[in-house]
Backbone as a chain_set.jsonl record, in Angstrom:
{"seq": "SVSQYYSTLKALWHELDFYGKYTAACSTDITSYTSWENEIRVYDFLGELNMDFDQIRAHILSTDLLPSLESAFSIVHYEDIRRSAMHQSPSQERSALYSGNTNQSGGSTDRIHTGKSPVICDYCGKERHTREKCWKLHGRPGAPRKGKICNQHCP", "coords": {"N": [[-36.829, 170.549, 59.022], [-37.013, 174.06, 59.807], [-38.843, 175.403, 58.203], [-40.516, 173.331, 57.279], [-41.579, 172.455, 59.701], [-42.957, 174.794, 60.528], [-44.827, 175.013, 58.433], [-46.33, 172.685, 58.836], [-47.447, 173.223, 61.378], [-48.971, 175.505, 60.696], [-50.85, 174.346, 58.954], [-52.207, 172.62, 60.708], [-53.272, 174.505, 62.525], [-54.906, 175.897, 60.781], [-56.798, 173.95, 60.221], [-57.892, 173.626, 62.8], [-59.009, 176.192, 63.082], [-60.995, 176.006, 61.195], [-62.756, 174.076, 62.235], [-63.28, 175.036, 64.791], [-65.497, 177.216, 65.71], [-65.739, 180.612, 66.377], [-67.628, 183.006, 67.897], [-67.986, 186.353, 67.938], [-69.017, 189.091, 69.974], [-68.607, 191.762, 69.525], [-66.472, 194.142, 67.754], [-64.256, 194.596, 69.341], [-63.988, 192.248, 70.769], [-63.211, 190.527, 68.711], [-60.723, 191.596, 68.003], [-59.25, 191.333, 70.431], [-59.388, 188.543, 70.75], [-58.036, 187.667, 68.447], [-55.488, 188.727, 68.939], [-54.823, 187.331, 71.291], [-54.875, 184.701, 70.29], [-52.763, 184.839, 68.446], [-50.572, 185.227, 70.214], [-50.615, 182.771, 71.646], [-50.061, 181.003, 69.571], [-47.523, 181.852, 68.774], [-46.086, 181.207, 71.089], [-46.494, 178.407, 71.042], [-45.172, 177.75, 68.621], [-42.495, 178.614, 69.143], [-41.961, 177.14, 71.428], [-41.666, 174.457, 70.702], [-39.414, 174.325, 69.153], [-36.159, 172.998, 68.382], [-33.318, 172.572, 70.62], [-31.198, 173.957, 69.537], [-32.028, 176.45, 68.864], [-32.327, 177.935, 71.156], [-31.169, 180.375, 71.991], [-32.112, 182.285, 70.131], [-34.815, 181.983, 70.572], [-35.034, 182.882, 73.224], [-34.315, 185.524, 72.795], [-36.477, 186.474, 71.22], [-38.62, 186.105, 72.985], [-37.917, 187.86, 74.98], [-38.478, 190.393, 74.166], [-40.294, 193.489, 74.495], [-42.814, 193.743, 73.274], [-44.499, 191.072, 72.025], [-43.719, 189.547, 68.97], [-45.56, 189.136, 65.853], [-46.809, 185.967, 64.663], [-45.855, 185.413, 62.095], [-43.652, 187.155, 61.976], [-42.049, 186.116, 64.044], [-41.53, 183.582, 62.982], [-40.109, 184.376, 60.712], [-37.768, 185.492, 61.829], [-36.631, 183.233, 63.107], [-36.389, 181.532, 60.907], [-34.569, 182.955, 59.298], [-32.299, 182.752, 60.935], [-31.946, 179.991, 60.829], [-31.316, 179.637, 58.111], [-28.959, 181.132, 58.01], [-27.301, 179.612, 59.686], [-27.214, 177.23, 58.23], [-25.834, 178.064, 55.986], [-23.378, 178.584, 57.109], [-22.371, 176.099, 57.763], [-20.673, 174.166, 55.814], [-20.701, 171.525, 53.436], [-18.406, 168.701, 53.085], [-17.747, 168.414, 50.332], [-18.131, 170.965, 49.332], [-16.105, 172.308, 50.624], [-13.83, 171.505, 49.312], [-14.104, 172.624, 46.868], [-13.518, 174.973, 44.157], [-14.404, 177.399, 44.97], [-14.052, 177.571, 47.669], [-12.112, 179.022, 50.196], [-9.692, 178.978, 52.602], [-8.37, 180.533, 55.621], [-5.433, 182.352, 55.033], [-1.92, 182.831, 55.534], [0.661, 185.4, 55.231], [2.614, 184.26, 53.607], [1.148, 182.571, 52.088], [0.422, 180.131, 53.123], [-1.841, 177.84, 54.703], [-3.721, 178.663, 57.573], [-5.84, 177.532, 58.644], [-6.575, 175.034, 60.3], [-8.721, 173.443, 61.002], [-10.29, 172.957, 58.737], [-8.44, 171.921, 56.904], [-7.297, 169.71, 58.09], [-4.669, 169.127, 58.527], [-1.619, 168.913, 60.427], [-0.035, 171.596, 62.229], [2.75, 173.538, 60.906], [5.886, 173.265, 62.398], [8.686, 174.799, 63.805], [11.853, 173.336, 64.035], [13.913, 174.432, 65.423], [13.207, 176.601, 67.247], [10.804, 175.687, 68.164], [8.297, 176.828, 67.77], [5.095, 177.418, 66.146], [3.98, 177.676, 62.673], [6.205, 178.26, 61.059], [9.373, 177.266, 59.598], [12.773, 176.07, 60.199], [14.268, 177.401, 58.251], [13.01, 179.86, 58.014], [13.103, 180.931, 60.53], [12.99, 183.437, 62.946], [14.381, 183.708, 65.306], [16.705, 182.366, 64.786], [17.713, 183.453, 62.364], [17.117, 186.176, 62.491], [14.875, 188.993, 62.18], [13.187, 189.604, 59.055], [14.668, 192.009, 56.962], [15.847, 193.321, 59.076], [18.922, 194.526, 60.478], [21.746, 192.375, 60.492], [23.174, 190.799, 63.341], [25.529, 189.533, 63.506], [27.593, 186.895, 62.189], [25.967, 183.845, 61.687], [26.437, 180.748, 63.222], [27.405, 177.727, 61.615], [27.037, 175.311, 62.775], [24.554, 174.633, 63.944], [22.861, 174.987, 61.861], [21.396, 173.642, 58.907]], "CA": [[-36.386, 171.925, 58.92], [-37.901, 175.044, 60.418], [-39.926, 175.68, 57.249], [-41.458, 172.206, 57.307], [-42.226, 172.518, 61.008], [-43.895, 175.92, 60.496], [-45.905, 174.662, 57.502], [-47.175, 171.689, 59.502], [-48.222, 173.936, 62.392], [-49.967, 176.356, 60.022], [-51.914, 173.472, 58.449], [-52.995, 172.18, 61.865], [-54.029, 175.651, 63.019], [-55.956, 176.18, 59.796], [-57.838, 172.951, 60.45], [-58.559, 174.004, 64.048], [-59.827, 177.371, 62.803], [-62.155, 175.575, 60.406], [-63.697, 173.364, 63.093], [-63.598, 175.811, 65.983], [-66.205, 178.455, 65.373], [-65.729, 181.622, 67.421], [-68.602, 184.052, 67.62], [-67.661, 187.553, 68.702], [-70.139, 189.991, 70.209], [-68.272, 193.071, 68.979], [-65.162, 194.198, 67.109], [-63.232, 194.519, 70.38], [-63.8, 190.815, 71.033], [-62.454, 189.948, 67.592], [-59.347, 192.085, 68.123], [-58.596, 190.717, 71.588], [-59.248, 187.118, 70.475], [-56.974, 187.513, 67.445], [-54.226, 189.0, 69.622], [-54.585, 186.2, 72.186], [-54.575, 183.546, 69.451], [-51.406, 185.041, 67.915], [-49.625, 184.962, 71.294], [-50.601, 181.333, 71.908], [-49.406, 180.337, 68.45], [-46.094, 182.181, 68.848], [-45.537, 180.371, 72.157], [-46.476, 177.025, 70.541], [-44.121, 177.652, 67.613], [-41.18, 178.73, 69.781], [-41.811, 176.112, 72.453], [-41.305, 173.151, 70.16], [-38.156, 174.377, 68.399], [-35.12, 172.226, 69.06], [-32.48, 173.352, 71.528], [-30.265, 174.791, 68.78], [-32.598, 177.788, 68.724], [-32.605, 178.503, 72.479], [-30.742, 181.771, 72.081], [-33.022, 183.118, 69.336], [-36.1, 181.899, 71.272], [-34.938, 183.794, 74.37], [-34.316, 186.89, 72.261], [-37.838, 186.831, 70.801], [-39.494, 186.185, 74.165], [-37.506, 188.947, 75.866], [-38.909, 191.695, 73.653], [-41.431, 194.06, 75.222], [-44.031, 193.395, 72.545], [-44.297, 189.801, 71.333], [-43.958, 189.735, 67.533], [-46.579, 188.289, 65.245], [-46.335, 184.624, 64.34], [-45.069, 185.504, 60.863], [-42.378, 187.796, 62.306], [-41.262, 185.151, 64.819], [-41.047, 182.585, 62.035], [-39.11, 185.017, 59.863], [-36.527, 185.614, 62.606], [-36.083, 181.884, 63.294], [-36.04, 181.021, 59.576], [-33.333, 183.638, 58.917], [-31.222, 182.145, 61.716], [-31.756, 178.643, 60.284], [-30.61, 179.8, 56.828], [-27.61, 181.591, 58.329], [-26.548, 178.463, 60.205], [-27.001, 176.292, 57.126], [-24.79, 178.623, 55.121], [-22.111, 178.517, 57.825], [-21.912, 174.707, 57.808], [-20.497, 173.69, 54.452], [-20.422, 170.094, 53.318], [-17.018, 168.462, 52.679], [-17.545, 168.638, 48.901], [-18.021, 172.405, 49.118], [-14.814, 172.758, 51.14], [-12.791, 171.207, 48.336], [-14.397, 173.265, 45.589], [-12.693, 176.125, 43.803], [-14.937, 178.578, 45.631], [-13.664, 177.572, 49.068], [-10.769, 179.5, 50.517], [-9.466, 179.074, 54.041], [-7.513, 181.651, 56.014], [-4.041, 182.156, 54.622], [-0.997, 183.822, 56.08], [1.298, 186.197, 54.188], [3.376, 183.442, 52.671], [0.209, 181.768, 51.314], [0.12, 178.88, 53.803], [-3.127, 177.819, 55.387], [-3.732, 178.653, 59.023], [-7.152, 177.01, 58.979], [-6.336, 173.614, 60.527], [-9.981, 172.723, 61.136], [-10.742, 172.545, 57.416], [-7.434, 171.18, 56.159], [-7.014, 168.476, 58.781], [-3.218, 168.95, 58.621], [-1.009, 169.434, 61.635], [0.656, 172.853, 61.917], [4.188, 173.505, 60.665], [6.579, 173.632, 63.63], [10.126, 175.001, 63.646], [12.615, 172.42, 64.877], [14.921, 175.197, 66.157], [12.631, 177.304, 68.397], [9.63, 174.954, 68.626], [7.054, 177.574, 67.546], [4.318, 177.051, 64.964], [3.808, 178.512, 61.479], [7.421, 178.495, 60.278], [10.399, 176.231, 59.684], [14.115, 176.55, 60.547], [14.729, 178.311, 57.201], [12.389, 181.173, 58.202], [13.076, 181.2, 61.968], [13.497, 184.757, 63.301], [15.366, 183.574, 66.383], [17.947, 181.867, 64.2], [18.185, 184.319, 61.279], [16.724, 187.562, 62.69], [13.686, 189.42, 61.431], [13.478, 190.037, 57.692], [14.917, 193.439, 56.817], [16.584, 193.843, 60.229], [20.372, 194.328, 60.303], [22.262, 191.153, 61.124], [24.04, 191.09, 64.483], [26.792, 188.817, 63.345], [27.459, 185.706, 61.378], [25.341, 182.717, 62.375], [27.302, 179.567, 63.103], [26.867, 176.677, 60.751], [26.906, 174.066, 63.515], [23.155, 174.337, 64.174], [22.103, 175.192, 60.622], [21.623, 172.585, 57.926]], "C": [[-37.417, 172.849, 59.565], [-39.081, 175.339, 59.499], [-40.971, 174.576, 57.252], [-42.253, 172.213, 58.608], [-43.3, 173.617, 61.026], [-45.08, 175.608, 59.589], [-46.861, 173.657, 58.118], [-48.048, 172.342, 60.562], [-49.318, 174.791, 61.765], [-51.137, 175.517, 59.513], [-52.805, 172.996, 59.594], [-53.843, 173.315, 62.428], [-55.172, 176.017, 62.07], [-57.125, 175.21, 59.987], [-58.608, 173.251, 61.742], [-59.475, 175.213, 63.852], [-61.104, 176.993, 62.06], [-63.21, 174.917, 61.305], [-64.109, 174.16, 64.32], [-64.218, 177.14, 65.608], [-66.205, 179.387, 66.58], [-66.703, 182.716, 67.012], [-68.31, 185.228, 68.547], [-68.884, 188.445, 68.819], [-69.884, 191.368, 69.6], [-66.869, 193.034, 68.376], [-64.016, 194.132, 68.121], [-62.942, 193.061, 70.732], [-62.945, 190.166, 69.946], [-60.98, 190.335, 67.707], [-58.616, 191.404, 69.279], [-58.421, 189.216, 71.379], [-58.109, 186.864, 69.481], [-55.602, 187.731, 68.075], [-53.855, 187.829, 70.536], [-54.18, 184.958, 71.392], [-53.16, 183.645, 68.871], [-50.366, 184.731, 68.989], [-49.485, 183.468, 71.559], [-49.84, 180.608, 70.806], [-47.911, 180.653, 68.401], [-45.437, 181.325, 69.928], [-45.457, 178.902, 71.725], [-45.321, 176.818, 69.565], [-42.74, 177.655, 68.266], [-40.917, 177.595, 70.768], [-41.347, 174.773, 71.928], [-40.063, 173.185, 69.263], [-37.108, 173.561, 69.127], [-34.174, 173.158, 69.806], [-31.454, 174.221, 70.813], [-30.732, 176.241, 68.713], [-32.925, 178.435, 70.07], [-32.28, 179.987, 72.558], [-31.703, 182.693, 71.323], [-34.421, 183.124, 69.975], [-36.11, 182.877, 72.444], [-34.976, 185.247, 73.915], [-35.734, 187.334, 71.894], [-38.742, 187.01, 72.016], [-39.132, 187.324, 75.105], [-37.92, 190.327, 75.364], [-40.14, 192.173, 74.417], [-42.761, 193.666, 74.582], [-43.757, 192.124, 71.749], [-44.599, 189.998, 69.848], [-45.084, 188.842, 67.036], [-45.969, 186.929, 64.942], [-45.446, 184.656, 63.104], [-43.699, 186.132, 61.125], [-41.466, 186.853, 63.089], [-40.697, 184.079, 63.898], [-39.939, 183.16, 61.166], [-37.76, 185.12, 60.568], [-35.853, 184.255, 62.751], [-35.612, 181.312, 61.956], [-34.738, 181.66, 59.081], [-32.137, 183.017, 59.637], [-30.91, 180.741, 61.199], [-30.971, 178.698, 58.972], [-29.163, 180.221, 57.073], [-26.75, 180.434, 58.822], [-26.261, 177.444, 59.114], [-25.883, 176.77, 56.216], [-23.415, 178.524, 55.783], [-21.523, 177.108, 57.839], [-21.856, 174.16, 56.403], [-20.236, 172.2, 54.463], [-18.983, 169.905, 52.863], [-16.776, 168.695, 51.192], [-17.426, 170.121, 48.583], [-16.662, 172.907, 49.581], [-13.706, 172.537, 50.121], [-13.025, 171.906, 47.006], [-13.487, 174.467, 45.358], [-13.171, 177.385, 44.516], [-14.513, 178.668, 47.085], [-12.276, 178.154, 49.222], [-10.672, 179.64, 52.017], [-8.653, 180.313, 54.343], [-6.094, 181.356, 55.556], [-3.18, 183.209, 55.271], [-0.282, 184.516, 54.934], [2.066, 185.356, 53.185], [2.479, 182.498, 51.881], [-0.149, 180.453, 51.967], [-1.193, 178.965, 54.549], [-2.946, 177.825, 56.892], [-5.037, 178.061, 59.525], [-7.054, 175.494, 59.144], [-7.619, 172.811, 60.622], [-10.407, 172.176, 59.79], [-9.72, 171.701, 56.67], [-7.14, 169.837, 56.782], [-5.521, 168.209, 58.944], [-2.717, 169.495, 59.941], [-0.22, 170.692, 61.27], [2.143, 172.62, 61.654], [4.863, 173.996, 61.937], [8.077, 173.721, 63.343], [10.877, 174.056, 64.583], [13.741, 173.134, 65.633], [14.318, 175.825, 67.413], [11.376, 176.613, 68.945], [8.307, 175.678, 68.421], [6.415, 177.158, 66.231], [4.449, 178.081, 63.846], [5.09, 178.866, 60.74], [8.376, 177.313, 60.469], [11.736, 176.882, 60.053], [14.592, 177.589, 59.532], [14.182, 179.732, 57.389], [12.376, 181.609, 59.671], [13.727, 182.552, 62.288], [14.544, 184.669, 64.394], [16.722, 183.141, 65.848], [18.543, 182.862, 63.21], [17.902, 185.797, 61.484], [15.505, 187.906, 61.847], [14.076, 189.848, 60.03], [13.651, 191.547, 57.637], [15.673, 194.047, 57.974], [18.075, 193.621, 60.0], [20.837, 193.1, 61.078], [23.242, 191.529, 62.223], [25.391, 190.414, 64.353], [26.538, 187.576, 62.519], [26.903, 184.57, 62.233], [26.219, 181.501, 62.172], [26.621, 178.502, 62.258], [26.697, 175.355, 61.486], [25.447, 173.656, 63.683], [22.322, 174.424, 62.921], [22.376, 174.051, 59.659], [22.442, 173.061, 56.735]], "O": [[-38.551, 172.448, 59.829], [-40.205, 175.505, 59.973], [-42.171, 174.85, 57.23], [-43.465, 171.998, 58.603], [-44.418, 173.389, 61.487], [-46.221, 175.909, 59.941], [-48.075, 173.766, 57.942], [-49.244, 172.061, 60.648], [-50.453, 174.804, 62.241], [-52.291, 175.931, 59.628], [-54.029, 172.973, 59.458], [-55.008, 173.109, 62.77], [-56.26, 176.395, 62.504], [-58.289, 175.603, 59.921], [-59.834, 173.142, 61.774], [-60.582, 175.254, 64.389], [-62.16, 177.589, 62.273], [-64.406, 175.167, 61.156], [-65.209, 173.958, 64.835], [-63.517, 178.079, 65.231], [-66.619, 179.0, 67.673], [-66.609, 183.277, 65.92], [-68.378, 185.11, 69.771], [-69.686, 188.547, 67.89], [-70.821, 192.061, 69.205], [-66.166, 192.028, 68.473], [-62.926, 193.663, 67.793], [-61.793, 192.686, 70.963], [-62.064, 189.357, 70.236], [-60.097, 189.497, 67.529], [-57.483, 190.95, 69.115], [-57.402, 188.66, 71.791], [-57.313, 185.943, 69.667], [-54.659, 186.998, 67.777], [-52.705, 187.39, 70.551], [-53.252, 184.247, 71.777], [-52.441, 182.647, 68.814], [-49.382, 184.045, 68.713], [-48.373, 182.957, 71.684], [-49.06, 179.697, 71.085], [-47.116, 179.794, 68.019], [-44.355, 180.778, 69.713], [-44.467, 178.227, 72.009], [-44.583, 175.838, 69.663], [-41.911, 176.794, 67.972], [-39.781, 177.147, 70.92], [-40.691, 174.023, 72.651], [-39.705, 172.165, 68.674], [-37.152, 173.44, 70.352], [-34.226, 174.377, 69.643], [-30.894, 175.134, 71.42], [-29.925, 177.151, 68.527], [-33.712, 179.38, 70.125], [-33.043, 180.764, 73.133], [-32.064, 183.759, 71.821], [-35.126, 184.132, 69.93], [-37.078, 183.613, 72.636], [-35.59, 186.095, 74.563], [-36.142, 188.447, 72.225], [-39.535, 187.95, 72.073], [-39.946, 187.717, 75.941], [-37.732, 191.323, 76.063], [-40.925, 191.37, 74.92], [-43.711, 193.301, 75.275], [-42.875, 192.108, 70.89], [-45.637, 190.563, 69.505], [-45.503, 187.909, 67.721], [-44.748, 186.769, 64.966], [-44.403, 184.003, 63.068], [-42.697, 185.692, 60.561], [-40.263, 186.792, 62.837], [-39.529, 183.708, 64.012], [-38.936, 182.491, 60.915], [-36.722, 184.86, 59.959], [-34.645, 184.133, 62.545], [-34.558, 180.68, 61.885], [-33.894, 180.973, 58.506], [-31.092, 182.782, 59.03], [-29.746, 180.345, 61.137], [-30.065, 177.894, 58.753], [-28.249, 179.723, 56.416], [-25.596, 180.298, 58.414], [-25.179, 176.858, 59.08], [-25.079, 175.972, 55.734], [-22.402, 178.394, 55.095], [-20.306, 176.945, 57.918], [-22.874, 173.736, 55.855], [-19.623, 171.674, 55.392], [-18.384, 170.831, 52.315], [-15.689, 169.138, 50.82], [-16.7, 170.499, 47.664], [-16.118, 173.84, 48.99], [-12.745, 173.304, 50.075], [-12.201, 171.781, 46.1], [-12.778, 174.91, 46.262], [-12.409, 178.343, 44.648], [-14.603, 179.74, 47.683], [-11.367, 177.818, 48.463], [-11.474, 180.338, 52.637], [-8.286, 181.06, 53.435], [-5.617, 180.229, 55.683], [-3.624, 184.328, 55.53], [-0.587, 184.249, 53.772], [2.151, 185.725, 52.013], [2.978, 181.702, 51.086], [-0.96, 179.708, 51.416], [-1.606, 180.043, 54.976], [-2.121, 177.086, 57.429], [-5.305, 178.093, 60.726], [-7.408, 174.748, 58.231], [-7.611, 171.61, 60.35], [-10.848, 171.029, 59.71], [-10.103, 170.843, 55.874], [-6.765, 168.904, 56.073], [-5.145, 167.154, 59.455], [-3.302, 170.416, 60.51], [0.216, 170.84, 60.128], [2.721, 171.636, 62.116], [4.468, 175.019, 62.497], [8.657, 172.833, 62.718], [10.576, 173.982, 65.775], [14.453, 172.497, 66.409], [14.83, 175.625, 68.514], [10.935, 176.914, 70.054], [7.273, 175.178, 68.866], [7.069, 176.628, 65.333], [4.952, 179.187, 64.04], [5.053, 179.718, 59.852], [8.209, 176.487, 61.366], [11.817, 178.102, 60.201], [15.253, 178.557, 59.909], [14.819, 180.699, 56.972], [11.693, 182.574, 60.012], [14.885, 182.782, 61.938], [15.49, 185.457, 64.417], [17.761, 183.509, 66.395], [19.753, 183.091, 63.218], [18.404, 186.615, 60.714], [15.158, 187.184, 60.913], [15.161, 190.392, 59.823], [12.85, 192.283, 58.214], [16.11, 195.194, 57.876], [18.458, 192.624, 59.387], [20.368, 192.833, 62.184], [24.04, 192.454, 62.07], [26.314, 190.758, 65.092], [25.395, 187.254, 62.194], [27.331, 184.37, 63.37], [26.693, 181.252, 61.064], [25.394, 178.413, 62.214], [26.257, 174.373, 60.888], [25.121, 172.474, 63.58], [21.175, 173.976, 62.916], [23.497, 173.546, 59.61], [22.716, 172.281, 55.823]]}, "num_chains": 1, "name": "protein.A"}
């Protein structure tokens, strides 16, 4: 996960900081070194993310001012959480909390989650209704009827 990856990098950087002693001549050196170190670490962090995060990586790198390492991690971590929430496991899909898209008559239009083939009218060949509800055969609901429908084609 992104959190584990970030924690591992932070631990390695902490160890490098412990062994790598930097002696600054003045406060300006400390500030410029800290800024440079932050940039390098942001590039390291973003550079090793998997390809799923290419879009967010490009967004962060395209900003005028490169964010701090913590800010970059926060942005990537938020995206990781958002993606995890979007991908539900099959057990969650069947739970009482799951609800797919429904049409006005209460039928599901979410074929990806249900795995069922769509309902197709055997009169007009269009999806989402049957012969009993076909507008071409019976007219729109509430519309005046143009004449009596023959019983030859109707069940």
